[in-house]
PDB file of N, CA, C and O in Angstrom, chain B, residues numbered from 101:
ATOM      1  N   MET B 101      26.308   0.817   0.533  1.00  0.00           N
ATOM      2  CA  MET B 101      25.799   2.370   1.095  1.00  0.00           C
ATOM      3  C   MET B 101      24.768   2.047   2.755  1.00  0.00           C
ATOM      4  O   MET B 101      23.967   1.139   2.976  1.00  0.00           O
ATOM      5  N   VAL B 102      25.117   2.938   3.466  1.00  0.00           N
ATOM      6  CA  VAL B 102      24.908   2.821   4.840  1.00  0.00           C
ATOM      7  C   VAL B 102      23.467   3.788   4.890  1.00  0.00           C
ATOM      8  O   VAL B 102      23.432   4.967   4.536  1.00  0.00           O
ATOM      9  N   ARG B 103      22.333   3.023   5.398  1.00  0.00           N
ATOM     10  CA  ARG B 103      21.004   3.739   5.393  1.00  0.00           C
ATOM     11  C   ARG B 103      20.886   3.948   6.686  1.00  0.00           C
ATOM     12  O   ARG B 103      21.343   3.337   7.652  1.00  0.00           O
ATOM     13  N   PRO B 104      19.707   5.600   6.521  1.00  0.00           N
ATOM     14  CA  PRO B 104      19.477   5.772   8.303  1.00  0.00           C
ATOM     15  C   PRO B 104      18.655   4.939   9.207  1.00  0.00           C
ATOM     16  O   PRO B 104      17.540   4.544   8.867  1.00  0.00           O
ATOM     17  N   ALA B 105      19.240   4.638  10.464  1.00  0.00           N
ATOM     18  CA  ALA B 105      18.232   3.855  11.112  1.00  0.00           C
ATOM     19  C   ALA B 105      16.481   3.946  10.858  1.00  0.00           C
ATOM     20  O   ALA B 105      15.682   3.015  10.754  1.00  0.00           O
ATOM     21  N   ALA B 106      16.254   5.338  10.809  1.00  0.00           N
ATOM     22  CA  ALA B 106      14.767   5.038  10.055  1.00  0.00           C
ATOM     23  C   ALA B 106      14.217   4.317   9.012  1.00  0.00           C
ATOM     24  O   ALA B 106      13.269   3.536   8.938  1.00  0.00           O
ATOM     25  N   LEU B 107      14.969   4.722   8.276  1.00  0.00           N
ATOM     26  CA  LEU B 107      14.628   3.599   6.835  1.00  0.00           C
ATOM     27  C   LEU B 107      15.015   1.937   7.294  1.00  0.00           C
ATOM     28  O   LEU B 107      14.415   1.090   6.632  1.00  0.00           O
ATOM     29  N   LEU B 108      15.732   1.548   8.105  1.00  0.00           N
ATOM     30  CA  LEU B 108      15.701  -0.103   8.825  1.00  0.00           C
ATOM     31  C   LEU B 108      14.311  -0.353   9.211  1.00  0.00           C
ATOM     32  O   LEU B 108      13.778   0.370  10.052  1.00  0.00           O
ATOM     33  N   CYS B 109      13.676  -1.337   8.654  1.00  0.00           N
ATOM     34  CA  CYS B 109      12.775  -2.012   9.450  1.00  0.00           C
ATOM     35  C   CYS B 109      12.674  -3.483   9.633  1.00  0.00           C
ATOM     36  O   CYS B 109      13.132  -4.335   8.872  1.00  0.00           O
ATOM     37  N   CYS B 110      12.124  -3.644  10.559  1.00  0.00           N
ATOM     38  CA  CYS B 110      12.059  -5.587  10.698  1.00  0.00           C
ATOM     39  C   CYS B 110      10.656  -6.110  10.219  1.00  0.00           C
ATOM     40  O   CYS B 110       9.575  -5.887  10.764  1.00  0.00           O
ATOM     41  N   PRO B 111      10.889  -6.836   9.114  1.00  0.00           N
ATOM     42  CA  PRO B 111       9.597  -7.351   8.413  1.00  0.00           C
ATOM     43  C   PRO B 111       9.143  -8.233   9.604  1.00  0.00           C
ATOM     44  O   PRO B 111       9.943  -8.503  10.500  1.00  0.00           O
ATOM     45  N   PRO B 112       7.920  -8.667   9.622  1.00  0.00           N
ATOM     46  CA  PRO B 112       6.865  -8.337   8.718  1.00  0.00           C
ATOM     47  C   PRO B 112       6.242  -7.336   9.045  1.00  0.00           C
ATOM     48  O   PRO B 112       5.203  -7.067   8.441  1.00  0.00           O
ATOM     49  N   ALA B 113       6.703  -6.527  10.075  1.00  0.00           N
ATOM     50  CA  ALA B 113       5.655  -5.553  10.171  1.00  0.00           C
ATOM     51  C   ALA B 113       6.009  -4.138   9.169  1.00  0.00           C
ATOM     52  O   ALA B 113       5.271  -3.155   9.101  1.00  0.00           O
ATOM     53  N   CYS B 114       7.313  -4.307   8.427  1.00  0.00           N
ATOM     54  CA  CYS B 114       7.486  -2.939   7.512  1.00  0.00           C
ATOM     55  C   CYS B 114       6.185  -3.597   5.913  1.00  0.00           C
ATOM     56  O   CYS B 114       5.450  -2.906   5.208  1.00  0.00           O
ATOM     57  N   ALA B 115       6.407  -5.066   5.893  1.00  0.00           N
ATOM     58  CA  ALA B 115       6.093  -5.407   4.790  1.00  0.00           C
ATOM     59  C   ALA B 115       4.630  -4.983   4.938  1.00  0.00           C
ATOM     60  O   ALA B 115       4.114  -4.727   3.850  1.00  0.00           O
ATOM     61  N   VAL B 116       3.804  -4.838   6.026  1.00  0.00           N
ATOM     62  CA  VAL B 116       2.618  -4.441   5.991  1.00  0.00           C
ATOM     63  C   VAL B 116       2.064  -3.446   6.038  1.00  0.00           C
ATOM     64  O   VAL B 116       0.947  -3.165   5.605  1.00  0.00           O
ATOM     65  N   THR B 117       3.108  -2.565   6.792  1.00  0.00           N
ATOM     66  CA  THR B 117       2.936  -0.924   6.370  1.00  0.00           C
ATOM     67  C   THR B 117       3.220  -0.264   4.944  1.00  0.00           C
ATOM     68  O   THR B 117       2.659   0.745   4.517  1.00  0.00           O
ATOM     69  N   ASP B 118       4.281  -1.082   4.227  1.00  0.00           N
ATOM     70  CA  ASP B 118       4.687  -0.587   3.193  1.00  0.00           C
ATOM     71  C   ASP B 118       3.096  -1.235   2.202  1.00  0.00           C
ATOM     72  O   ASP B 118       2.448  -0.617   1.357  1.00  0.00           O
ATOM     73  N   LEU B 119       2.935  -2.279   2.591  1.00  0.00           N
ATOM     74  CA  LEU B 119       1.760  -2.514   1.724  1.00  0.00           C
ATOM     75  C   LEU B 119       0.026  -1.561   1.641  1.00  0.00           C
ATOM     76  O   LEU B 119      -0.763  -1.297   0.734  1.00  0.00           O
ATOM     77  N   LEU B 120       0.082  -1.303   3.118  1.00  0.00           N
ATOM     78  CA  LEU B 120      -1.083  -0.423   2.891  1.00  0.00           C
ATOM     79  C   LEU B 120      -0.499   1.570   2.506  1.00  0.00           C
ATOM     80  O   LEU B 120      -1.181   2.416   1.926  1.00  0.00           O
ATOM     81  N   THR B 121       0.434   1.686   2.887  1.00  0.00           N
ATOM     82  CA  THR B 121       0.800   2.671   2.119  1.00  0.00           C
ATOM     83  C   THR B 121       0.827   3.001   0.824  1.00  0.00           C
ATOM     84  O   THR B 121       0.651   4.124   0.350  1.00  0.00           O
ATOM     85  N   ALA B 122       1.174   1.443  -0.053  1.00  0.00           N
ATOM     86  CA  ALA B 122       1.353   1.693  -1.327  1.00  0.00           C
ATOM     87  C   ALA B 122      -0.307   1.596  -1.966  1.00  0.00           C
ATOM     88  O   ALA B 122      -0.789   2.015  -3.019  1.00  0.00           O
ATOM     89  N   PHE B 123      -0.846   0.917  -0.915  1.00  0.00           N
ATOM     90  CA  PHE B 123      -2.600   0.663  -1.501  1.00  0.00           C
ATOM     91  C   PHE B 123      -3.125   2.208  -1.057  1.00  0.00           C
ATOM     92  O   PHE B 123      -3.587   2.729  -2.072  1.00  0.00           O
ATOM     93  N   GLY B 124      -3.190   2.830  -0.276  1.00  0.00           N
ATOM     94  CA  GLY B 124      -3.339   4.212   0.151  1.00  0.00           C
ATOM     95  C   GLY B 124      -3.477   5.291  -0.648  1.00  0.00           C
ATOM     96  O   GLY B 124      -4.358   6.144  -0.754  1.00  0.00           O
ATOM     97  N   LEU B 125      -1.795   4.977  -1.536  1.00  0.00           N
ATOM     98  CA  LEU B 125      -1.221   5.743  -2.486  1.00  0.00           C
ATOM     99  C   LEU B 125      -2.180   5.629  -4.005  1.00  0.00           C
ATOM    100  O   LEU B 125      -2.407   6.592  -4.737  1.00  0.00           O
ATOM    101  N   VAL B 126      -2.635   4.269  -4.235  1.00  0.00           N
ATOM    102  CA  VAL B 126      -3.027   3.808  -5.506  1.00  0.00           C
ATOM    103  C   VAL B 126      -4.562   4.521  -5.337  1.00  0.00           C
ATOM    104  O   VAL B 126      -5.100   4.983  -6.343  1.00  0.00           O
ATOM    105  N   LEU B 127      -5.213   4.584  -4.070  1.00  0.00           N
ATOM    106  CA  LEU B 127      -6.791   5.154  -3.946  1.00  0.00           C
ATOM    107  C   LEU B 127      -6.365   6.550  -3.973  1.00  0.00           C
ATOM    108  O   LEU B 127      -7.091   7.017  -4.852  1.00  0.00           O
ATOM    109  N   VAL B 128      -5.766   7.324  -3.624  1.00  0.00           N
ATOM    110  CA  VAL B 128      -5.008   8.354  -3.821  1.00  0.00           C
ATOM    111  C   VAL B 128      -5.329   8.796  -5.344  1.00  0.00           C
ATOM    112  O   VAL B 128      -6.317   9.295  -5.884  1.00  0.00           O
ATOM    113  N   ILE B 129      -4.153   8.422  -5.759  1.00  0.00           N
ATOM    114  CA  ILE B 129      -4.161   8.925  -7.538  1.00  0.00           C
ATOM    115  C   ILE B 129      -5.065   8.483  -8.405  1.00  0.00           C
ATOM    116  O   ILE B 129      -5.209   9.068  -9.479  1.00  0.00           O
ATOM    117  N   GLU B 130      -6.026   7.068  -7.979  1.00  0.00           N
ATOM    118  CA  GLU B 130      -6.976   6.830  -8.967  1.00  0.00           C
ATOM    119  C   GLU B 130      -8.326   8.005  -8.721  1.00  0.00           C
ATOM    120  O   GLU B 130      -8.815   8.721  -9.595  1.00  0.00           O
ATOM    121  N   GLY B 131      -8.738   7.931  -7.208  1.00  0.00           N
ATOM    122  CA  GLY B 131      -8.779   9.130  -6.716  1.00  0.00           C
ATOM    123  C   GLY B 131      -9.087  10.640  -7.379  1.00  0.00           C
ATOM    124  O   GLY B 131     -10.099  11.077  -7.927  1.00  0.00           O
ATOM    125  N   LEU B 132      -8.250  11.032  -7.196  1.00  0.00           N
ATOM    126  CA  LEU B 132      -7.659  12.600  -8.180  1.00  0.00           C
ATOM    127  C   LEU B 132      -7.907  12.451  -9.390  1.00  0.00           C
ATOM    128  O   LEU B 132      -8.309  13.433 -10.014  1.00  0.00           O
ATOM    129  N   LEU B 133      -7.706  10.937 -10.191  1.00  0.00           N
ATOM    130  CA  LEU B 133      -8.019  11.088 -11.692  1.00  0.00           C
ATOM    131  C   LEU B 133      -9.612  11.048 -11.842  1.00  0.00           C
ATOM    132  O   LEU B 133     -10.142  11.465 -12.871  1.00  0.00           O
ATOM    133  N   TYR B 134     -10.207  10.634 -10.985  1.00  0.00           N
ATOM    134  CA  TYR B 134     -11.600  10.373 -11.365  1.00  0.00           C
ATOM    135  C   TYR B 134     -12.013  11.868 -10.674  1.00  0.00           C
ATOM    136  O   TYR B 134     -12.600  12.500 -11.552  1.00  0.00           O
ATOM    137  N   ALA B 135     -11.950  12.445  -9.775  1.00  0.00           N
ATOM    138  CA  ALA B 135     -12.455  13.476  -9.693  1.00  0.00           C
ATOM    139  C   ALA B 135     -11.803  14.800 -10.234  1.00  0.00           C
ATOM    140  O   ALA B 135     -12.237  15.934 -10.032  1.00  0.00           O
ATOM    141  N   ALA B 136     -10.623  14.439 -10.996  1.00  0.00           N
ATOM    142  CA  ALA B 136     -10.304  15.689 -12.048  1.00  0.00           C
ATOM    143  C   ALA B 136     -10.847  15.172 -13.331  1.00  0.00           C
ATOM    144  O   ALA B 136     -10.943  16.240 -13.936  1.00  0.00           O
ATOM    145  N   PHE B 137     -11.153  14.515 -13.932  1.00  0.00           N
ATOM    146  CA  PHE B 137     -11.254  13.957 -15.292  1.00  0.00           C
ATOM    147  C   PHE B 137     -12.682  13.004 -15.315  1.00  0.00           C
ATOM    148  O   PHE B 137     -12.687  12.065 -16.110  1.00  0.00           O
ATOM    149  N   PRO B 138     -13.781  13.206 -14.537  1.00  0.00           N
ATOM    150  CA  PRO B 138     -14.860  12.637 -14.456  1.00  0.00           C
ATOM    151  C   PRO B 138     -15.024  11.726 -16.160  1.00  0.00           C
ATOM    152  O   PRO B 138     -14.906  10.502 -16.212  1.00  0.00           O
ATOM    153  N   GLU B 139     -15.263  12.465 -17.247  1.00  0.00           N
ATOM    154  CA  GLU B 139     -15.901  12.084 -18.099  1.00  0.00           C
ATOM    155  C   GLU B 139     -14.944  11.292 -18.976  1.00  0.00           C
ATOM    156  O   GLU B 139     -15.303  10.343 -19.672  1.00  0.00           O
ATOM    157  N   PRO B 140     -13.483  11.832 -18.876  1.00  0.00           N
ATOM    158  CA  PRO B 140     -12.422  10.941 -19.810  1.00  0.00           C
ATOM    159  C   PRO B 140     -12.606   9.510 -19.161  1.00  0.00           C
ATOM    160  O   PRO B 140     -12.601   8.494 -19.856  1.00  0.00           O
ATOM    161  N   MET B 141     -12.744   9.492 -17.992  1.00  0.00           N
ATOM    162  CA  MET B 141     -12.203   8.293 -16.957  1.00  0.00           C
ATOM    163  C   MET B 141     -13.488   7.392 -17.567  1.00  0.00           C
ATOM    164  O   MET B 141     -13.477   6.220 -17.943  1.00  0.00           O
ATOM    165  N   LYS B 142     -14.476   8.250 -17.535  1.00  0.00           N
ATOM    166  CA  LYS B 142     -15.746   6.940 -18.008  1.00  0.00           C
ATOM    167  C   LYS B 142     -15.729   6.620 -19.278  1.00  0.00           C
ATOM    168  O   LYS B 142     -16.468   5.689 -19.602  1.00  0.00           O
ATOM    169  N   ARG B 143     -14.904   7.279 -20.338  1.00  0.00           N
ATOM    170  CA  ARG B 143     -14.797   6.877 -21.839  1.00  0.00           C
ATOM    171  C   ARG B 143     -13.772   5.941 -21.509  1.00  0.00           C
ATOM    172  O   ARG B 143     -13.757   4.888 -22.147  1.00  0.00           O
ATOM    173  N   MET B 144     -12.909   6.137 -20.621  1.00  0.00           N
ATOM    174  CA  MET B 144     -11.650   4.827 -20.568  1.00  0.00           C
ATOM    175  C   MET B 144     -12.202   3.172 -20.125  1.00  0.00           C
ATOM    176  O   MET B 144     -11.799   2.065 -20.479  1.00  0.00           O
ATOM    177  N   VAL B 145     -13.356   3.627 -19.145  1.00  0.00           N
ATOM    178  CA  VAL B 145     -13.581   2.274 -18.537  1.00  0.00           C
ATOM    179  C   VAL B 145     -14.230   1.294 -19.777  1.00  0.00           C
ATOM    180  O   VAL B 145     -14.034   0.172 -20.245  1.00  0.00           O
ATOM    181  N   VAL B 146     -15.253   2.619 -20.024  1.00  0.00           N
ATOM    182  CA  VAL B 146     -16.017   1.986 -21.795  1.00  0.00           C
ATOM    183  C   VAL B 146     -15.097   1.130 -22.923  1.00  0.00           C
ATOM    184  O   VAL B 146     -15.215   0.125 -23.624  1.00  0.00           O
ATOM    185  N   ALA B 147     -14.153   2.132 -22.656  1.00  0.00           N
ATOM    186  CA  ALA B 147     -13.101   1.242 -23.960  1.00  0.00           C
ATOM    187  C   ALA B 147     -12.427   0.397 -23.285  1.00  0.00           C
ATOM    188  O   ALA B 147     -11.919  -0.308 -24.157  1.00  0.00           O
ATOM    189  N   VAL B 148     -11.952  -0.152 -21.866  1.00  0.00           N
ATOM    190  CA  VAL B 148     -11.337  -1.135 -21.305  1.00  0.00           C
ATOM    191  C   VAL B 148     -12.491  -2.325 -21.477  1.00  0.00           C
ATOM    192  O   VAL B 148     -12.063  -3.418 -21.848  1.00  0.00           O
ATOM    193  N   LEU B 149     -13.606  -2.225 -21.288  1.00  0.00           N
ATOM    194  CA  LEU B 149     -14.573  -3.338 -21.332  1.00  0.00           C
ATOM    195  C   LEU B 149     -14.732  -3.843 -22.473  1.00  0.00           C
ATOM    196  O   LEU B 149     -15.287  -4.942 -22.509  1.00  0.00           O
ATOM    197  N   GLU B 150     -14.348  -3.282 -23.605  1.00  0.00           N
ATOM    198  CA  GLU B 150     -14.261  -3.649 -25.040  1.00  0.00           C
ATOM    199  C   GLU B 150     -13.240  -4.686 -25.439  1.00  0.00           C
ATOM    200  O   GLU B 150     -13.529  -5.636 -26.167  1.00  0.00           O
ATOM    201  N   LEU B 151     -11.892  -4.450 -24.880  1.00  0.00           N
ATOM    202  CA  LEU B 151     -10.293  -5.116 -24.870  1.00  0.00           C
ATOM    203  C   LEU B 151     -10.722  -6.369 -24.596  1.00  0.00           C
ATOM    204  O   LEU B 151     -11.690  -6.671 -23.898  1.00  0.00           O
ATOM    205  N   PRO B 152      -9.727  -7.334 -25.354  1.00  0.00           N
ATOM    206  CA  PRO B 152     -10.180  -8.559 -24.866  1.00  0.00           C
ATOM    207  C   PRO B 152      -9.212  -8.750 -24.087  1.00  0.00           C
ATOM    208  O   PRO B 152      -8.249  -7.990 -23.987  1.00  0.00           O
ATOM    209  N   ALA B 153      -9.427 -10.087 -23.277  1.00  0.00           N
ATOM    210  CA  ALA B 153      -8.905 -10.612 -21.699  1.00  0.00           C
ATOM    211  C   ALA B 153      -7.664 -10.617 -21.972  1.00  0.00           C
ATOM    212  O   ALA B 153      -7.018 -10.601 -20.925  1.00  0.00           O
ATOM    213  N   SER B 154      -6.670 -10.640 -23.373  1.00  0.00           N
ATOM    214  CA  SER B 154      -5.318 -11.417 -23.270  1.00  0.00           C
ATOM    215  C   SER B 154      -4.722  -9.745 -23.464  1.00  0.00           C
ATOM    216  O   SER B 154      -3.653  -9.487 -22.912  1.00  0.00           O
ATOM    217  N   THR B 155      -5.307  -8.836 -24.109  1.00  0.00           N
ATOM    218  CA  THR B 155      -4.562  -7.705 -24.086  1.00  0.00           C
ATOM    219  C   THR B 155      -4.504  -6.592 -22.417  1.00  0.00           C
ATOM    220  O   THR B 155      -3.640  -5.854 -21.943  1.00  0.00           O
ATOM    221  N   LEU B 156      -6.065  -7.046 -21.923  1.00  0.00           N
ATOM    222  CA  LEU B 156      -5.764  -6.804 -20.414  1.00  0.00           C
ATOM    223  C   LEU B 156      -4.779  -7.644 -19.075  1.00  0.00           C
ATOM    224  O   LEU B 156      -4.456  -7.402 -17.912  1.00  0.00           O
ATOM    225  N   ARG B 157      -4.582  -8.715 -20.072  1.00  0.00           N
ATOM    226  CA  ARG B 157      -3.508  -9.413 -19.367  1.00  0.00           C
ATOM    227  C   ARG B 157      -2.341  -9.215 -19.524  1.00  0.00           C
ATOM    228  O   ARG B 157      -1.486  -9.436 -18.666  1.00  0.00           O
ATOM    229  N   ALA B 158      -2.129  -8.757 -20.672  1.00  0.00           N
ATOM    230  CA  ALA B 158      -0.777  -8.096 -21.428  1.00  0.00           C
ATOM    231  C   ALA B 158      -0.079  -6.791 -20.194  1.00  0.00           C
ATOM    232  O   ALA B 158       0.925  -6.504 -19.541  1.00  0.00           O
ATOM    233  N   GLY B 159      -1.450  -6.361 -20.505  1.00  0.00           N
ATOM    234  CA  GLY B 159      -1.090  -4.533 -19.826  1.00  0.00           C
ATOM    235  C   GLY B 159      -0.949  -4.843 -18.745  1.00  0.00           C
ATOM    236  O   GLY B 159       0.100  -4.329 -18.356  1.00  0.00           O
ATOM    237  N   GLY B 160      -1.520  -5.558 -17.783  1.00  0.00           N
ATOM    238  CA  GLY B 160      -1.543  -5.680 -16.343  1.00  0.00           C
ATOM    239  C   GLY B 160      -0.048  -6.228 -16.334  1.00  0.00           C
ATOM    240  O   GLY B 160       0.725  -5.528 -15.680  1.00  0.00           O
ATOM    241  N   LEU B 161       0.461  -7.277 -16.902  1.00  0.00           N
ATOM    242  CA  LEU B 161       1.791  -7.989 -16.804  1.00  0.00           C
ATOM    243  C   LEU B 161       2.544  -6.936 -16.734  1.00  0.00           C
ATOM    244  O   LEU B 161       3.192  -6.585 -15.748  1.00  0.00           O
ATOM    245  N   ALA B 162       2.468  -6.277 -18.014  1.00  0.00           N
ATOM    246  CA  ALA B 162       3.581  -4.934 -17.933  1.00  0.00           C
ATOM    247  C   ALA B 162       3.637  -3.976 -16.897  1.00  0.00           C
ATOM    248  O   ALA B 162       4.669  -3.753 -16.264  1.00  0.00           O
ATOM    249  N   ALA B 163       2.391  -3.311 -16.672  1.00  0.00           N
ATOM    250  CA  ALA B 163       2.187  -2.271 -15.499  1.00  0.00           C
ATOM    251  C   ALA B 163       2.895  -3.290 -14.309  1.00  0.00           C
ATOM    252  O   ALA B 163       3.978  -2.899 -13.874  1.00  0.00           O
ATOM    253  N   ALA B 164       2.421  -4.397 -13.834  1.00  0.00           N
ATOM    254  CA  ALA B 164       3.083  -4.990 -12.866  1.00  0.00           C
ATOM    255  C   ALA B 164       5.077  -5.043 -12.783  1.00  0.00           C
ATOM    256  O   ALA B 164       5.888  -4.821 -11.884  1.00  0.00           O
ATOM    257  N   CYS B 165       5.181  -5.435 -14.165  1.00  0.00           N
ATOM    258  CA  CYS B 165       6.985  -5.564 -14.533  1.00  0.00           C
ATOM    259  C   CYS B 165       7.403  -3.963 -13.879  1.00  0.00           C
ATOM    260  O   CYS B 165       8.025  -3.764 -12.836  1.00  0.00           O
ATOM    261  N   VAL B 166       6.921  -3.038 -14.722  1.00  0.00           N
ATOM    262  CA  VAL B 166       7.591  -2.122 -14.475  1.00  0.00           C
ATOM    263  C   VAL B 166       7.588  -1.220 -13.111  1.00  0.00           C
ATOM    264  O   VAL B 166       8.525  -0.498 -12.772  1.00  0.00           O
ATOM    265  N   GLY B 167       5.797  -1.470 -12.054  1.00  0.00           N
ATOM    266  CA  GLY B 167       5.915  -1.153 -10.932  1.00  0.00           C
ATOM    267  C   GLY B 167       7.048  -1.952 -10.074  1.00  0.00           C
ATOM    268  O   GLY B 167       7.755  -1.431  -9.212  1.00  0.00           O
ATOM    269  N   LEU B 168       7.079  -3.151 -10.427  1.00  0.00           N
ATOM    270  CA  LEU B 168       8.378  -3.981  -9.735  1.00  0.00           C
ATOM    271  C   LEU B 168      10.099  -3.126  -9.804  1.00  0.00           C
ATOM    272  O   LEU B 168      10.987  -2.755  -9.037  1.00  0.00           O
ATOM    273  N   VAL B 169       9.798  -3.157 -11.166  1.00  0.00           N
ATOM    274  CA  VAL B 169      11.445  -2.678 -11.322  1.00  0.00           C
ATOM    275  C   VAL B 169      11.708  -1.127 -10.461  1.00  0.00           C
ATOM    276  O   VAL B 169      12.751  -0.719  -9.951  1.00  0.00           O
ATOM    277  N   ILE B 170      10.441  -0.514 -10.518  1.00  0.00           N
ATOM    278  CA  ILE B 170      10.585   0.836  -9.795  1.00  0.00           C
ATOM    279  C   ILE B 170      10.934   0.794  -8.140  1.00  0.00           C
ATOM    280  O   ILE B 170      11.746   1.484  -7.523  1.00  0.00           O
ATOM    281  N   VAL B 171      10.088  -0.196  -7.676  1.00  0.00           N
ATOM    282  CA  VAL B 171      10.097  -0.400  -6.448  1.00  0.00           C
ATOM    283  C   VAL B 171      11.889  -1.161  -6.124  1.00  0.00           C
ATOM    284  O   VAL B 171      12.854  -0.832  -5.434  1.00  0.00           O
ATOM    285  N   TRP B 172      11.685  -1.886  -6.728  1.00  0.00           N
ATOM    286  CA  TRP B 172      13.203  -2.459  -6.805  1.00  0.00           C
ATOM    287  C   TRP B 172      14.947  -1.115  -7.070  1.00  0.00           C
ATOM    288  O   TRP B 172      16.082  -1.132  -6.595  1.00  0.00           O
ATOM    289  N   LEU B 173      14.472  -0.503  -7.708  1.00  0.00           N
ATOM    290  CA  LEU B 173      15.125   0.448  -8.142  1.00  0.00           C
ATOM    291  C   LEU B 173      15.412   1.900  -6.431  1.00  0.00           C
ATOM    292  O   LEU B 173      16.335   2.616  -6.045  1.00  0.00           O
ATOM    293  N   VAL B 174      14.244   1.655  -6.064  1.00  0.00           N
ATOM    294  CA  VAL B 174      13.996   2.986  -5.216  1.00  0.00           C
ATOM    295  C   VAL B 174      14.850   2.581  -3.807  1.00  0.00           C
ATOM    296  O   VAL B 174      15.673   3.267  -3.201  1.00  0.00           O
ATOM    297  N   ARG B 175      14.296   1.056  -3.472  1.00  0.00           N
ATOM    298  CA  ARG B 175      14.785   0.396  -2.529  1.00  0.00           C
ATOM    299  C   ARG B 175      16.039  -0.072  -2.293  1.00  0.00           C
ATOM    300  O   ARG B 175      16.569  -0.054  -1.182  1.00  0.00           O
ATOM    301  N   MET B 176      16.709  -0.635  -3.623  1.00  0.00           N
ATOM    302  CA  MET B 176      18.217  -1.153  -3.749  1.00  0.00           C
ATOM    303  C   MET B 176      18.919   0.528  -4.064  1.00  0.00           C
ATOM    304  O   MET B 176      19.813   0.911  -3.309  1.00  0.00           O
ATOM    305  N   GLY B 177      18.621   1.100  -4.776  1.00  0.00           N
ATOM    306  CA  GLY B 177      19.493   2.559  -5.401  1.00  0.00           C
ATOM    307  C   GLY B 177      19.576   3.520  -4.098  1.00  0.00           C
ATOM    308  O   GLY B 177      20.122   4.621  -4.176  1.00  0.00           O
TER     309      GLY B 177
END
């Protein structure tokens, strides 16, 4: 599959740009959730504080794996 020249980028400049873009999107999405649903988000934070560390670790690893698969599919697909 041939990609347009605009999508071809030389590392490490693109890696930094991609990382900052991803970080910005995380902040936008999280900010919108807190702005739109402040009370449910406060309840969720309290619930997360009560979870054992192993559950948080497993959930974080699962989310990271799903995110990695999505990035891989988008970049390679």
